[in-house]
MIDREN-183539 format. One record per residue (C-alpha): residue in three letters; x, y, z. Coordinates in nm, 3 decimals, decimal comma, padded with zeros to 5 digits. Example, Ala and Ser with C-alpha at 12.3 -4.5 7.8 and 13.67 -1.06 7.14 Angstrom:
# residues 2
R:code:c1:c2:c3
R:ALA:01,230:-00,450:00,780
R:SER:01,367:-00,106:00,714
# end
This chain:
# residues 353
R:code:c1:c2:c3
R:MET:10,911:09,895:07,369
R:THR:10,569:09,749:07,257
R:PHE:10,335:09,588:07,473
R:GLU:10,367:09,243:07,345
R:GLU:10,760:09,310:07,395
R:ALA:10,659:09,409:07,755
R:ARG:10,494:09,110:07,879
R:ALA:10,738:08,888:07,724
R:LEU:10,971:09,014:08,056
R:PHE:10,722:08,829:08,292
R:PRO:10,775:08,408:08,194
R:VAL:10,505:08,389:08,458
R:LEU:10,258:08,577:08,210
R:GLU:10,285:08,325:07,938
R:ARG:10,083:08,048:08,196
R:LEU:09,880:08,252:08,413
R:ALA:09,620:08,595:08,428
R:TYR:09,808:08,710:08,689
R:LEU:09,650:08,924:08,904
R:ASN:09,762:08,939:09,209
R:ALA:10,059:09,216:09,209
R:GLY:09,867:09,365:09,522
R:THR:10,044:09,060:09,691
R:VAL:10,316:09,040:09,531
R:GLY:10,385:09,127:09,177
R:PRO:10,544:08,979:08,873
R:LEU:10,877:08,850:08,866
R:ALA:11,126:08,968:08,541
R:ARG:11,375:08,798:08,358
R:PRO:11,602:09,132:08,453
R:VAL:11,543:09,068:08,816
R:ALA:11,547:08,726:08,846
R:ASP:11,843:08,784:08,643
R:ALA:12,027:09,058:08,884
R:LEU:11,930:08,794:09,179
R:ALA:12,081:08,518:09,044
R:GLU:12,366:08,702:08,957
R:GLY:12,391:08,860:09,261
R:ASN:12,456:08,493:09,425
R:ALA:12,640:08,358:09,193
R:ARG:12,934:08,581:09,237
R:ASP:12,860:08,618:09,606
R:LEU:12,907:08,193:09,586
R:ALA:13,255:08,191:09,324
R:GLU:13,443:08,537:09,482
R:GLY:13,285:08,538:09,857
R:ARG:13,160:08,828:10,006
R:SER:13,430:09,040:10,160
R:GLY:13,671:09,338:10,086
R:GLN:13,678:09,635:09,981
R:PRO:13,590:09,685:09,657
R:TYR:13,278:09,416:09,738
R:PHE:13,168:09,669:10,010
R:ASP:13,211:09,963:09,810
R:GLN:13,007:09,850:09,536
R:MET:12,721:09,704:09,757
R:LEU:12,715:10,132:09,879
R:ALA:12,753:10,258:09,516
R:THR:12,400:10,042:09,454
R:ARG:12,253:10,153:09,797
R:ASP:12,324:10,488:09,636
R:GLU:12,175:10,447:09,288
R:LEU:11,863:10,287:09,455
R:ARG:11,787:10,589:09,667
R:ALA:11,839:10,788:09,349
R:GLY:11,588:10,570:09,210
R:PHE:11,337:10,604:09,454
R:ALA:11,397:11,006:09,472
R:ARG:11,280:10,996:09,100
R:LEU:11,059:10,784:09,147
R:ALA:10,935:10,991:09,432
R:GLU:10,964:11,320:09,281
R:VAL:11,246:11,444:09,612
R:GLU:11,579:11,429:09,634
R:PRO:11,776:11,160:09,705
R:ALA:11,879:11,250:10,093
R:GLN:11,467:11,191:10,173
R:VAL:11,483:10,816:10,113
R:ALA:11,537:10,569:10,358
R:LEU:11,608:10,152:10,175
R:THR:11,372:09,983:10,365
R:THR:11,223:09,581:10,349
R:SER:10,866:09,629:10,306
R:THR:10,585:09,889:10,399
R:THR:10,544:09,743:10,704
R:GLU:10,888:09,878:10,832
R:GLY:10,856:10,213:10,657
R:CYS:10,538:10,233:10,894
R:GLY:10,717:10,133:11,158
R:ILE:10,984:10,365:11,183
R:VAL:10,767:10,668:11,159
R:LEU:10,539:10,497:11,450
R:ARG:10,840:10,529:11,674
R:GLY:11,050:10,767:11,556
R:LEU:10,723:11,014:11,605
R:GLY:10,757:10,913:12,037
R:LEU:10,366:10,906:12,082
R:GLY:10,238:10,835:12,380
R:PRO:09,890:10,836:12,556
R:ASP:09,807:11,186:12,544
R:ASP:09,871:11,188:12,183
R:GLU:09,658:11,084:11,909
R:ILE:09,660:10,902:11,537
R:VAL:09,343:10,888:11,314
R:THR:09,335:10,616:11,091
R:THR:09,046:10,388:10,925
R:THR:08,833:10,067:10,927
R:ASP:09,088:09,991:10,557
R:GLU:09,399:09,935:10,678
R:HIS:09,631:09,659:10,670
R:PHE:09,788:09,586:10,912
R:GLY:10,130:09,580:10,820
R:LEU:09,976:10,022:10,899
R:LEU:09,795:09,931:11,169
R:GLY:10,065:09,701:11,434
R:PRO:10,256:10,007:11,440
R:VAL:09,960:10,239:11,476
R:GLY:09,831:09,937:11,733
R:ALA:10,203:09,974:11,935
R:SER:10,244:10,349:11,876
R:GLY:10,162:10,435:12,240
R:ALA:09,913:10,671:12,138
R:ARG:09,511:10,693:12,149
R:VAL:09,419:10,545:11,758
R:VAL:09,066:10,687:11,674
R:VAL:08,962:10,495:11,352
R:VAL:08,636:10,593:11,141
R:ASP:08,514:10,533:10,781
R:PRO:08,757:10,568:10,457
R:GLU:08,615:10,883:10,375
R:PRO:08,766:11,203:10,377
R:GLU:08,498:11,383:10,564
R:ARG:08,491:11,140:10,830
R:ILE:08,875:11,143:10,900
R:LEU:08,901:11,553:10,902
R:ALA:08,607:11,541:11,132
R:ALA:08,842:11,304:11,332
R:VAL:09,074:11,538:11,354
R:SER:09,128:11,723:11,697
R:SER:09,369:11,916:11,944
R:ARG:09,547:11,603:12,041
R:THR:09,587:11,435:11,679
R:ARG:09,929:11,396:11,592
R:LEU:09,909:11,253:11,277
R:ILE:09,682:11,049:11,054
R:ALA:09,753:10,762:10,889
R:VAL:09,585:10,596:10,607
R:SER:09,675:10,422:10,254
R:GLU:09,681:10,643:09,975
R:VAL:09,447:10,345:09,775
R:LEU:09,282:10,089:10,034
R:TRP:09,390:09,725:10,032
R:THR:09,032:09,602:10,104
R:THR:08,854:09,809:09,762
R:GLY:09,091:09,979:09,593
R:ALA:08,950:10,333:09,680
R:VAL:09,186:10,647:09,605
R:LEU:09,220:10,813:09,982
R:PRO:09,316:11,238:09,833
R:VAL:09,628:11,218:10,059
R:ALA:09,789:11,553:10,011
R:GLU:09,441:11,669:10,061
R:LEU:09,363:11,582:10,384
R:ARG:09,743:11,724:10,533
R:ALA:09,660:12,102:10,409
R:ARG:09,257:12,094:10,500
R:SER:09,407:11,940:10,843
R:GLY:09,740:12,061:10,937
R:VAL:09,841:11,778:11,059
R:PRO:10,141:11,552:10,988
R:VAL:10,005:11,317:10,744
R:LEU:10,149:10,877:10,658
R:ALA:10,067:10,814:10,328
R:ASP:10,114:10,441:10,327
R:GLY:10,196:10,412:09,939
R:ALA:10,212:09,953:09,909
R:GLN:09,891:09,968:09,664
R:SER:09,967:10,297:09,523
R:VAL:10,313:10,339:09,419
R:GLY:10,382:10,237:09,047
R:ALA:10,057:10,159:08,967
R:ILE:09,851:10,525:08,996
R:GLU:10,024:10,837:08,921
R:THR:10,190:10,950:09,283
R:THR:10,423:11,196:09,416
R:PHE:10,490:11,258:09,752
R:ASP:10,412:11,650:09,748
R:GLY:10,192:11,725:10,010
R:VAL:10,258:11,455:10,249
R:ASP:10,548:11,381:10,506
R:PHE:10,636:10,996:10,505
R:LEU:10,490:10,760:10,252
R:THR:10,589:10,413:10,228
R:ILE:10,703:10,185:09,894
R:SER:10,642:09,883:09,830
R:GLY:10,965:09,681:09,635
R:GLN:10,779:09,348:09,561
R:LYS:10,425:09,460:09,487
R:TRP:10,315:09,727:09,167
R:LEU:10,751:09,723:09,127
R:CYS:10,768:09,383:09,047
R:GLY:11,126:09,404:09,279
R:PRO:11,236:09,107:09,468
R:ASP:11,077:08,978:09,785
R:THR:11,140:09,209:10,151
R:THR:11,224:09,545:09,902
R:GLY:11,112:09,942:09,965
R:ALA:11,191:10,259:10,070
R:LEU:11,023:10,543:10,345
R:VAL:11,032:10,886:10,143
R:VAL:11,076:11,126:10,482
R:ALA:10,984:11,531:10,368
R:ASP:11,188:11,649:10,686
R:PRO:11,456:11,293:10,848
R:GLU:11,549:11,450:11,104
R:ARG:11,215:11,519:11,228
R:LEU:11,198:11,123:11,331
R:ALA:11,452:11,009:11,630
R:VAL:11,649:10,751:11,563
R:VAL:11,530:10,418:11,773
R:SER:11,632:10,101:11,561
R:PRO:11,973:10,209:11,486
R:SER:12,231:10,019:11,263
R:TYR:12,590:09,973:11,112
R:PHE:12,432:10,204:10,786
R:GLY:12,203:10,489:11,025
R:GLN:12,567:10,610:11,157
R:ARG:12,849:10,757:11,046
R:ARG:13,085:10,742:11,343
R:TYR:13,057:10,619:11,672
R:ASP:13,215:10,584:12,075
R:PRO:13,234:10,279:12,335
R:ASP:12,957:10,425:12,500
R:GLY:12,678:10,342:12,213
R:SER:12,633:10,680:12,129
R:PHE:12,684:10,788:11,742
R:GLU:12,636:11,035:11,492
R:PRO:12,364:10,989:11,234
R:GLN:12,430:10,899:10,888
R:PRO:12,286:11,271:10,702
R:GLY:11,985:11,287:10,562
R:ALA:11,740:11,011:10,596
R:ARG:12,015:10,733:10,589
R:ARG:12,016:10,750:10,949
R:LEU:11,677:10,555:10,943
R:GLU:11,830:10,226:10,738
R:THR:11,795:09,952:10,945
R:THR:11,841:09,628:10,699
R:TRP:12,165:09,456:10,516
R:LEU:12,007:09,407:10,174
R:ALA:12,209:09,112:09,996
R:HIS:12,360:09,271:09,691
R:GLY:12,204:09,033:09,447
R:THR:11,885:09,213:09,605
R:LEU:12,005:09,538:09,583
R:LYS:12,115:09,476:09,209
R:ALA:11,717:09,323:09,129
R:LEU:11,534:09,596:09,286
R:ALA:11,752:09,838:09,098
R:ALA:11,687:09,648:08,762
R:ALA:11,259:09,650:08,899
R:LEU:11,306:10,016:08,906
R:ALA:11,407:10,055:08,537
R:LEU:11,172:09,828:08,412
R:ARG:10,854:10,051:08,321
R:PRO:10,780:10,182:07,982
R:PRO:10,644:10,507:07,912
R:TRP:10,294:10,387:07,879
R:TRP:10,296:10,164:08,208
R:LEU:10,018:10,447:08,346
R:GLU:09,783:10,464:08,039
R:ARG:09,803:10,090:07,993
R:SER:09,740:10,000:08,394
R:THR:09,488:10,258:08,397
R:ALA:09,313:10,143:08,137
R:THR:09,299:09,756:08,169
R:ALA:09,189:09,845:08,525
R:ALA:08,847:09,982:08,340
R:HIS:08,835:09,785:08,140
R:CYS:08,785:09,518:08,406
R:ARG:08,558:09,683:08,601
R:GLU:08,375:09,706:08,252
R:LEU:08,397:09,286:08,182
R:LEU:08,289:09,279:08,601
R:ARG:08,029:09,504:08,595
R:SER:07,783:09,270:08,472
R:ARG:07,855:08,947:08,663
R:VAL:07,940:09,048:08,946
R:GLU:07,854:09,235:09,273
R:LEU:08,108:09,499:09,183
R:VAL:08,261:09,766:09,482
R:GLU:08,288:10,113:09,243
R:PRO:08,468:10,337:09,515
R:GLY:08,406:10,704:09,454
R:ALA:08,851:10,748:09,334
R:VAL:08,927:10,402:09,118
R:SER:09,290:10,238:09,123
R:THR:09,376:09,960:08,938
R:LEU:09,245:09,733:09,266
R:VAL:08,949:09,587:09,164
R:SER:08,695:09,444:09,433
R:PHE:08,395:09,242:09,430
R:ARG:08,148:09,073:09,575
R:PRO:08,060:08,698:09,476
R:GLU:07,765:08,524:09,541
R:GLY:07,866:08,231:09,752
R:ASP:08,221:08,188:09,961
R:PRO:08,570:08,386:09,875
R:SER:08,767:08,100:09,931
R:GLU:08,667:07,890:09,726
R:LEU:08,645:08,102:09,483
R:VAL:08,943:08,220:09,499
R:ALA:09,043:07,900:09,499
R:ARG:08,856:07,748:09,111
R:LEU:09,033:08,083:08,988
R:HIS:09,319:07,966:09,094
R:GLU:09,275:07,662:08,912
R:ALA:09,213:07,747:08,586
R:GLY:09,496:08,010:08,606
R:VAL:09,406:08,306:08,712
R:HIS:09,515:08,456:08,997
R:VAL:09,326:08,671:09,223
R:ARG:09,322:08,650:09,646
R:GLU:09,027:08,681:09,869
R:ILE:09,014:08,993:10,075
R:PRO:08,998:08,877:10,459
R:GLY:08,678:08,902:10,654
R:ARG:08,542:09,151:10,423
R:GLY:08,342:08,845:10,175
R:LEU:08,549:09,035:09,877
R:VAL:08,777:08,915:09,631
R:ARG:09,046:09,134:09,456
R:VAL:09,184:09,177:09,083
R:SER:09,466:09,393:09,070
R:CYS:09,586:09,535:08,690
R:GLY:09,922:09,639:08,636
R:TRP:10,040:09,727:08,247
R:TRP:10,166:09,402:08,149
R:THR:09,792:09,281:08,191
R:SER:09,632:09,163:07,843
R:ASP:09,275:09,167:07,750
R:ARG:09,339:08,801:07,685
R:ASP:09,416:08,777:08,081
R:LEU:09,081:08,971:08,178
R:GLU:08,904:08,733:07,955
R:ARG:09,021:08,444:08,077
R:LEU:08,921:08,577:08,512
R:ALA:08,608:08,588:08,299
R:ASN:08,532:08,307:08,126
R:ALA:08,641:08,135:08,456
R:LEU:08,365:08,344:08,646
R:ASP:08,104:08,221:08,382
R:GLY:08,202:07,910:08,435
# end
């Protein structure tokens, strides 16, 4: 598949410089077609019958296998979720932490991670997002390091496997801005959340949670999908592996659309994404105050002279979609494997104008 052929999968790119996959990725034709076909099937044939449920369960198995290939793990280590937020919540609730326990996190985390951390009941230690600061905050009471692999604010990459190796403390890596954007594996961490609708360009409310040892987490939100058998008193036998942690029914069209999204990425996706982000930084460096972390990703943030929200609105009117980082005075650009040089030129020209 050539770059032109790959880009043609996304109709929105014919009109817009879509530079906001860090919020929601562009929708490709095969993904939209799978959604529509699923709804049409349900409309015409209903949503019942053993063949219907067998097919739905088989598609769930297919998706676990797809995410397992993505993270280089076994399918039994993958639970399907609706978001990285849900995945973080499953981990934080399942660990059963209390006021005598500590969690180390950073000042630059998204509320999708911070919310579950704050509700965990543990004492939360917040430090700057620098590896040595994080490690220095670890104490004998620390039960978890909960950080993003790529910070949603600046695009900085944190060495999550190194944090695990040097601290000896379990690591929850929020992969919302890393999986599908940079080279990522599960190796070296205990928990990894994956967003389906961001860099993987899947349908809304999809994702996965990868767990090194699924039995380590208590099942605190049991669902029909998570049990193998149950008794009249509500006691139940969990499903094997991470399936026990799954909480949500997903429509068949959504499942098929997510499978289509996982099959989208061309072999050259990583090389293209990396080069495009580097080109974006090069174009912006002479125009704005660029945020340049030591380890960079496909998120490029800059500090405009004026009001960020006004600039984002002006760019939007010019057909350039980026986003503001609230409270930080930053504007963020997302560079994907589908992003063209022309997209970046449109951004640069709009900033000059």
